[in-house]
N, CA, C and O atoms as a printed pandas DataFrame, in Angstrom:
     atom_number atom_name residue_name chain_id  residue_number  x_coord  y_coord  z_coord
0              1         N          UNK        A               1  129.549  112.941   95.569
1              2        CA          UNK        A               1  128.935  114.051   96.254
2              3         C          UNK        A               1  129.341  113.983   97.738
3              4         O          UNK        A               1  129.279  112.919   98.355
4              5         N          UNK        A               2  129.749  115.105   98.291
5              6        CA          UNK        A               2  130.183  115.130   99.683
6              7         C          UNK        A               2  128.974  115.094  100.620
7              8         O          UNK        A               2  127.836  115.309  100.202
8              9         N          UNK        A               3  129.245  114.824  101.874
9             10        CA          UNK        A               3  128.175  114.801  102.873
10            11         C          UNK        A               3  127.512  116.168  102.976
11            12         O          UNK        A               3  126.290  116.251  103.102
12            13         N          UNK        A               4  128.292  117.233  102.925
13            14        CA          UNK        A               4  127.718  118.575  103.010
14            15         C          UNK        A               4  126.840  118.879  101.798
15            16         O          UNK        A               4  125.801  119.525  101.932
16            17         N          UNK        A               5  127.247  118.421  100.628
17            18        CA          UNK        A               5  126.433  118.628   99.431
18            19         C          UNK        A               5  125.115  117.862   99.540
19            20         O          UNK        A               5  124.057  118.379   99.183
20            21         N          UNK        A               6  125.190  116.629  100.036
21            22        CA          UNK        A               6  123.979  115.834  100.223
22            23         C          UNK        A               6  123.061  116.507  101.239
23            24         O          UNK        A               6  121.844  116.538  101.061
24            25         N          UNK        A               7  123.646  117.039  102.292
25            26        CA          UNK        A               7  122.854  117.717  103.310
26            27         C          UNK        A               7  122.161  118.949  102.738
27            28         O          UNK        A               7  120.984  119.184  103.011
28            29         N          UNK        A               8  122.891  119.738  101.943
29            30        CA          UNK        A               8  122.286  120.924  101.323
30            31         C          UNK        A               8  121.097  120.539  100.446
31            32         O          UNK        A               8  120.072  121.220  100.451
32            33         N          UNK        A               9  121.235  119.452   99.699
33            34        CA          UNK        A               9  120.151  118.975   98.846
34            35         C          UNK        A               9  118.928  118.608   99.682
35            36         O          UNK        A               9  117.801  118.973   99.349
36            37         N          UNK        A              10  119.164  117.896  100.748
37            38        CA          UNK        A              10  118.048  117.456  101.583
38            39         C          UNK        A              10  117.393  118.620  102.303
39            40         O          UNK        A              10  116.176  118.618  102.493
40            41         N          UNK        A              11  118.170  119.611  102.707
41            42        CA          UNK        A              11  117.617  120.777  103.387
42            43         C          UNK        A              11  116.591  121.457  102.491
43            44         O          UNK        A              11  115.562  121.928  102.974
44            45         N          UNK        A              12  116.858  121.511  101.216
45            46        CA          UNK        A              12  115.939  122.171  100.284
46            47         C          UNK        A              12  114.591  121.471  100.190
47            48         O          UNK        A              12  113.610  122.086   99.771
48            49         N          UNK        A              13  114.521  120.199  100.570
49            50        CA          UNK        A              13  113.255  119.471  100.482
50            51         C          UNK        A              13  112.439  119.562  101.767
51            52         O          UNK        A              13  111.293  119.112  101.791
52            53         N          UNK        A              14  112.995  120.130  102.835
53            54        CA          UNK        A              14  112.298  120.205  104.118
54            55         C          UNK        A              14  111.185  121.244  104.092
55            56         O          UNK        A              14  111.295  122.285  103.446
56            57         N          UNK        A              15  110.113  120.934  104.812
57            58        CA          UNK        A              15  109.089  121.950  105.026
58            59         C          UNK        A              15  109.641  122.933  106.066
59            60         O          UNK        A              15  110.678  122.677  106.678
60            61         N          UNK        A              16  108.955  124.038  106.260
61            62        CA          UNK        A              16  109.406  125.019  107.258
62            63         C          UNK        A              16  109.399  124.408  108.658
63            64         O          UNK        A              16  110.314  124.657  109.443
64            65         N          UNK        A              17  108.384  123.616  108.976
65            66        CA          UNK        A              17  108.324  122.959  110.287
66            67         C          UNK        A              17  109.469  121.958  110.460
67            68         O          UNK        A              17  110.085  121.883  111.523
68            69         N          UNK        A              18  109.744  121.196  109.408
69            70        CA          UNK        A              18  110.845  120.234  109.475
70            71         C          UNK        A              18  112.184  120.951  109.634
71            72         O          UNK        A              18  113.059  120.487  110.365
72            73         N          UNK        A              19  112.337  122.069  108.954
73            74        CA          UNK        A              19  113.576  122.846  109.071
74            75         C          UNK        A              19  113.738  123.378  110.491
75            76         O          UNK        A              19  114.839  123.358  111.042
76            77         N          UNK        A              20  112.647  123.854  111.083
77            78        CA          UNK        A              20  112.705  124.362  112.451
78            79         C          UNK        A              20  113.096  123.254  113.425
79            80         O          UNK        A              20  113.911  123.472  114.322
80            81         N          UNK        A              21  112.520  122.077  113.251
81            82        CA          UNK        A              21  112.857  120.947  114.117
82            83         C          UNK        A              21  114.319  120.539  113.925
83            84         O          UNK        A              21  115.010  120.217  114.892
84            85         N          UNK        A              22  114.777  120.554  112.696
85            86        CA          UNK        A              22  116.175  120.219  112.423
86            87         C          UNK        A              22  117.108  121.213  113.096
87            88         O          UNK        A              22  118.137  120.825  113.649
88            89         N          UNK        A              23  116.756  122.479  113.054
89            90        CA          UNK        A              23  117.569  123.492  113.744
90            91         C          UNK        A              23  117.606  123.236  115.245
91            92         O          UNK        A              23  118.656  123.366  115.874
92            93         N          UNK        A              24  116.455  122.869  115.823
93            94        CA          UNK        A              24  116.424  122.562  117.259
94            95         C          UNK        A              24  117.343  121.387  117.574
95            96         O          UNK        A              24  118.060  121.406  118.575
96            97         N          UNK        A              25  117.321  120.367  116.720
97            98        CA          UNK        A              25  118.188  119.210  116.943
98            99         C          UNK        A              25  119.663  119.587  116.835
99           100         O          UNK        A              25  120.483  119.136  117.635
100          101         N          UNK        A              26  119.994  120.404  115.857
101          102        CA          UNK        A              26  121.383  120.830  115.705
102          103         C          UNK        A              26  121.829  121.692  116.882
103          104         O          UNK        A              26  122.949  121.550  117.372
104          105         N          UNK        A              27  120.954  122.578  117.331
105          106        CA          UNK        A              27  121.288  123.421  118.476
106          107         C          UNK        A              27  121.474  122.591  119.740
107          108         O          UNK        A              27  122.314  122.909  120.582
108          109         N          UNK        A              28  120.696  121.539  119.869
109          110        CA          UNK        A              28  120.778  120.683  121.052
110          111         C          UNK        A              28  122.156  120.032  121.179
111          112         O          UNK        A              28  122.595  119.712  122.284
112          113         N          UNK        A              29  122.836  119.836  120.048
113          114        CA          UNK        A              29  124.165  119.220  120.078
114          115         C          UNK        A              29  125.145  120.023  120.912
115          116         O          UNK        A              29  126.099  119.463  121.453
116          117         N          UNK        A              30  124.922  121.342  121.027
117          118        CA          UNK        A              30  125.826  122.203  121.781
118          119         C          UNK        A              30  125.387  122.373  123.234
119          120         O          UNK        A              30  126.094  123.004  124.019
120          121         N          UNK        A              31  124.237  121.824  123.599
121          122        CA          UNK        A              31  123.740  121.943  124.971
122          123         C          UNK        A              31  124.749  121.279  125.919
123          124         O          UNK        A              31  125.141  120.135  125.691
124          125         N          UNK        A              32  125.170  121.980  126.975
125          126        CA          UNK        A              32  126.185  121.418  127.885
126          127         C          UNK        A              32  125.769  120.083  128.506
127          128         O          UNK        A              32  126.612  119.210  128.712
128          129         N          UNK        A              33  124.501  119.921  128.799
129          130        CA          UNK        A              33  124.050  118.656  129.378
130          131         C          UNK        A              33  124.161  117.524  128.372
131          132         O          UNK        A              33  124.595  116.423  128.710
132          133         N          UNK        A              34  123.768  117.797  127.131
133          134        CA          UNK        A              34  123.874  116.782  126.079
134          135         C          UNK        A              34  125.341  116.422  125.855
135          136         O          UNK        A              34  125.686  115.250  125.705
136          137         N          UNK        A              35  126.192  117.434  125.836
137          138        CA          UNK        A              35  127.628  117.197  125.652
138          139         C          UNK        A              35  128.175  116.345  126.792
139          140         O          UNK        A              35  128.958  115.424  126.559
140          141         N          UNK        A              36  127.764  116.649  128.028
141          142        CA          UNK        A              36  128.246  115.886  129.182
142          143         C          UNK        A              36  127.850  114.424  129.079
143          144         O          UNK        A              36  128.668  113.541  129.339
144          145         N          UNK        A              37  126.599  114.155  128.701
145          146        CA          UNK        A              37  126.167  112.761  128.561
146          147         C          UNK        A              37  126.865  112.081  127.390
147          148         O          UNK        A              37  127.260  110.919  127.483
148          149         N          UNK        A              38  127.013  112.811  126.293
149          150        CA          UNK        A              38  127.650  112.235  125.109
150          151         C          UNK        A              38  129.097  111.856  125.390
151          152         O          UNK        A              38  129.587  110.832  124.914
152          153         N          UNK        A              39  129.771  112.688  126.165
153          154        CA          UNK        A              39  131.191  112.475  126.420
154          155         C          UNK        A              39  131.472  111.690  127.697
155          156         O          UNK        A              39  132.631  111.446  128.032
156          157         N          UNK        A              40  130.426  111.295  128.406
157          158        CA          UNK        A              40  130.620  110.560  129.661
158          159         C          UNK        A              40  131.202  109.182  129.371
159          160         O          UNK        A              40  130.897  108.570  128.348
160          161         N          UNK        A              41  132.036  108.704  130.275
161          162        CA          UNK        A              41  132.584  107.353  130.068
162          163         C          UNK        A              41  131.481  106.311  130.193
163          164         O          UNK        A              41  130.485  106.528  130.883
164          165         N          UNK        A              42  131.664  105.201  129.533
165          166        CA          UNK        A              42  130.707  104.099  129.600
166          167         C          UNK        A              42  130.718  103.528  131.007
167          168         O          UNK        A              42  131.780  103.328  131.596
168          169         N          UNK        A              43  129.537  103.266  131.541
169          170        CA          UNK        A              43  129.418  102.675  132.871
170          171         C          UNK        A              43  129.842  101.216  132.787
171          172         O          UNK        A              43  129.148  100.388  132.196
172          173         N          UNK        A              44  130.970  100.916  133.374
173          174        CA          UNK        A              44  131.473   99.544  133.316
174          175         C          UNK        A              44  131.385   98.846  134.673
175          176         O          UNK        A              44  132.026   97.819  134.897
176          177         N          UNK        A              45  130.578   99.420  135.582
177          178        CA          UNK        A              45  130.370   98.785  136.875
178          179         C          UNK        A              45  129.518   97.535  136.685
179          180         O          UNK        A              45  128.601   97.527  135.863
180          181         N          UNK        A              46  129.814   96.482  137.439
181          182        CA          UNK        A              46  128.986   95.281  137.326
182          183         C          UNK        A              46  127.572   95.549  137.832
183          184         O          UNK        A              46  127.364   96.357  138.738
184          185         N          UNK        A              47  126.616   94.865  137.238
185          186        CA          UNK        A              47  125.218   94.985  137.641
186          187         C          UNK        A              47  125.019   94.142  138.897
187          188         O          UNK        A              47  125.420   92.980  138.950
188          189         N          UNK        A              48  124.391   94.748  139.911
189          190        CA          UNK        A              48  124.151   94.031  141.170
190          191         C          UNK        A              48  122.914   93.159  141.049
191          192         O          UNK        A              48  122.085   93.378  140.166
192          193         N          UNK        A              49  122.782   92.173  141.928
193          194        CA          UNK        A              49  121.565   91.350  141.913
194          195         C          UNK        A              49  120.294   92.192  142.109
195          196         O          UNK        A              49  119.254   91.890  141.522
196          197         N          UNK        A              50  120.378   93.230  142.920
197          198        CA          UNK        A              50  119.216   94.098  143.133
198          199         C          UNK        A              50  118.837   94.822  141.839
199          200         O          UNK        A              50  117.656   94.965  141.522
200          201         N          UNK        A              51  119.841   95.274  141.102
201          202        CA          UNK        A              51  119.580   95.947  139.822
202          203         C          UNK        A              51  118.989   94.969  138.813
203          204         O          UNK        A              51  118.072   95.317  138.069
204          205         N          UNK        A              52  119.511   93.757  138.788
205          206        CA          UNK        A              52  118.974   92.720  137.898
206          207         C          UNK        A              52  117.495   92.483  138.199
207          208         O          UNK        A              52  116.677   92.386  137.284
208          209         N          UNK        A              53  117.154   92.389  139.499
209          210        CA          UNK        A              53  115.769   92.152  139.901
210          211         C          UNK        A              53  114.884   93.330  139.497
211          212         O          UNK        A              53  113.765   93.131  139.023
212          213         N          UNK        A              54  115.375   94.547  139.680
213          214        CA          UNK        A              54  114.600   95.733  139.311
214          215         C          UNK        A              54  114.368   95.782  137.802
215          216         O          UNK        A              54  113.275   96.129  137.355
216          217         N          UNK        A              55  115.388   95.439  137.015
217          218        CA          UNK        A              55  115.223   95.431  135.560
218          219         C          UNK        A              55  114.240   94.356  135.122
219          220         O          UNK        A              55  113.439   94.579  134.214
220          221         N          UNK        A              56  114.296   93.192  135.762
221          222        CA          UNK        A              56  113.359   92.114  135.419
222          223         C          UNK        A              56  111.932   92.539  135.748
223          224         O          UNK        A              56  111.009   92.273  134.978
224          225         N          UNK        A              57  111.751   93.201  136.896
225          226        CA          UNK        A              57  110.419   93.676  137.277
226          227         C          UNK        A              57  109.913   94.725  136.285
227          228         O          UNK        A              57  108.750   94.694  135.881
228          229         N          UNK        A              58  110.782   95.644  135.899
229          230        CA          UNK        A              58  110.395   96.682  134.942
230          231         C          UNK        A              58  110.033   96.070  133.599
231          232         O          UNK        A              58  109.047   96.474  132.982
232          233         N          UNK        A              59  110.815   95.102  133.138
233          234        CA          UNK        A              59  110.515   94.443  131.858
234          235         C          UNK        A              59  109.206   93.679  131.922
235          236         O          UNK        A              59  108.458   93.656  130.945
236          237         N          UNK        A              60  108.914   93.051  133.057
237          238        CA          UNK        A              60  107.644   92.334  133.217
238          239         C          UNK        A              60  106.475   93.312  133.193
239          240         O          UNK        A              60  105.448   93.036  132.574
240          241         N          UNK        A              61  106.628   94.463  133.868
241          242        CA          UNK        A              61  105.577   95.482  133.848
242          243         C          UNK        A              61  105.341   95.982  132.431
243          244         O          UNK        A              61  104.199   96.136  131.999
244          245         N          UNK        A              62  106.423   96.231  131.715
245          246        CA          UNK        A              62  106.308   96.705  130.334
246          247         C          UNK        A              62  105.593   95.675  129.463
247          248         O          UNK        A              62  104.696   96.022  128.695
248          249         N          UNK        A              63  105.991   94.415  129.583
249          250        CA          UNK        A              63  105.375   93.349  128.788
250          251         C          UNK        A              63  103.899   93.179  129.108
251          252         O          UNK        A              63  103.108   92.828  128.233
252          253         N          UNK        A              64  103.523   93.428  130.370
253          254        CA          UNK        A              64  102.129   93.268  130.791
254          255         C          UNK        A              64  101.297   94.520  130.542
255          256         O          UNK        A              64  100.096   94.540  130.809
256          257         N          UNK        A              65  101.943   95.561  130.028
257          258        CA          UNK        A              65  101.210   96.783  129.739
258          259         C          UNK        A              65  100.962   97.663  130.952
259          260         O          UNK        A              65  100.135   98.573  130.906
260          261         N          UNK        A              66  101.671   97.396  132.030
261          262        CA          UNK        A              66  101.502   98.205  133.242
262          263         C          UNK        A              66  102.418   99.434  133.145
263          264         O          UNK        A              66  103.461   99.512  133.794
264          265         N          UNK        A              67  101.990  100.379  132.318
265          266        CA          UNK        A              67  102.772  101.589  132.096
266          267         C          UNK        A              67  101.854  102.797  132.163
267          268         O          UNK        A              67  100.632  102.667  132.102
268          269         N          UNK        A              68  102.452  103.971  132.289
269          270        CA          UNK        A              68  101.704  105.232  132.219
270          271         C          UNK        A              68  102.406  106.119  131.203
271          272         O          UNK        A              68  103.611  105.999  130.983
272          273         N          UNK        A              69  101.646  106.999  130.595
273          274        CA          UNK        A              69  102.229  107.915  129.617
274          275         C          UNK        A              69  103.057  108.972  130.347
275          276         O          UNK        A              69  102.890  109.186  131.548
276          277         N          UNK        A              70  103.936  109.619  129.620
277          278        CA          UNK        A              70  104.721  110.703  130.195
278          279         C          UNK        A              70  103.803  111.806  130.698
279          280         O          UNK        A              70  104.038  112.374  131.765
280          281         N          UNK        A              71  102.765  112.108  129.938
281          282        CA          UNK        A              71  101.832  113.160  130.335
282          283         C          UNK        A              71  101.170  112.822  131.664
283          284         O          UNK        A              71  101.029  113.689  132.526
284          285         N          UNK        A              72  100.768  111.578  131.833
285          286        CA          UNK        A              72  100.135  111.163  133.083
286          287         C          UNK        A              72  101.125  111.243  134.251
287          288         O          UNK        A              72  100.772  111.697  135.339
288          289         N          UNK        A              73  102.333  110.809  134.022
289          290        CA          UNK        A              73  103.344  110.875  135.078
290          291         C          UNK        A              73  103.650  112.329  135.445
291          292         O          UNK        A              73  103.832  112.644  136.621
292          293         N          UNK        A              74  103.707  113.210  134.456
293          294        CA          UNK        A              74  104.002  114.621  134.723
294          295         C          UNK        A              74  102.872  115.296  135.505
295          296         O          UNK        A              74  103.123  116.208  136.293
296          297         N          UNK        A              75  101.626  114.852  135.288
297          298        CA          UNK        A              75  100.508  115.419  136.035
298          299         C          UNK        A              75  100.661  115.181  137.533
299          300         O          UNK        A              75  100.188  115.983  138.338
300          301         N          UNK        A              76  101.309  114.101  137.909
301          302        CA          UNK        A              76  101.513  113.809  139.333
302          303         C          UNK        A              76  102.423  114.855  139.986
303          304         O          UNK        A              76  102.382  115.027  141.204
304          305         N          UNK        A              77  103.235  115.548  139.203
305          306        CA          UNK        A              77  104.177  116.524  139.744
306          307         C          UNK        A              77  103.654  117.952  139.682
307          308         O          UNK        A              77  104.345  118.879  140.106
308          309         N          UNK        A              78  102.458  118.144  139.166
309          310        CA          UNK        A              78  101.896  119.494  139.050
310          311         C          UNK        A              78  101.383  119.976  140.382
311          312         O          UNK        A              78  100.874  121.092  140.480
């Protein structure tokens, strides 16, 4: 069975909401911003000591539960 045949089979099992979400995901593939990020070259610059320290601090905050939800962070910009 080809990939397209398998996809057609699976599409038939989707609910209407799942189908709508799948369409949004497929449409997003053509978004110019998504394409730009997808096709961007890999960042091969060396990590600086300052970046290493910032990543370690962020990981420590995450491990300690010092985080805020996206909704809470977005409220700060309203």
